[in-house]
C-alpha angles and dihedrals in degrees: 000000000000115000128201114218113192138178092039122167111255086239092060113110139182093272097052093044091048089051091053094051097039087069085075102038146309116326115212099186143357119199115188107199115228134191109265093222103040102025090226121135114267095212100261140078143181123235121195121205121176095206106075093197091054090046092052090048090050092050092050093047098045105036106102092006123132113248124172091342097311134097107238126228105207129173143136108294115248120223115266111264122237119259118015122119122099125244145183101301095256102285135080122241121213 
């Protein structure tokens, strides 16, 4: 199961987030989302856990919990919707 973790401190990193979720089961992957231009964290991440029961337990335990000075917003990640993304306005610029 893929889990959305929002309202993270900008100091949170893969290691600290992994440590939080490993309390509830095995973590397969942690992806801290960064700004494409600055490379700085954007305040959210995705955690992947293969055991759905452990993932649900982690969501229940961490949603609304205080972590590194912030109140977390944690839920099952929704699939990315089609479309989105900006783009060049429809004409090329030379």
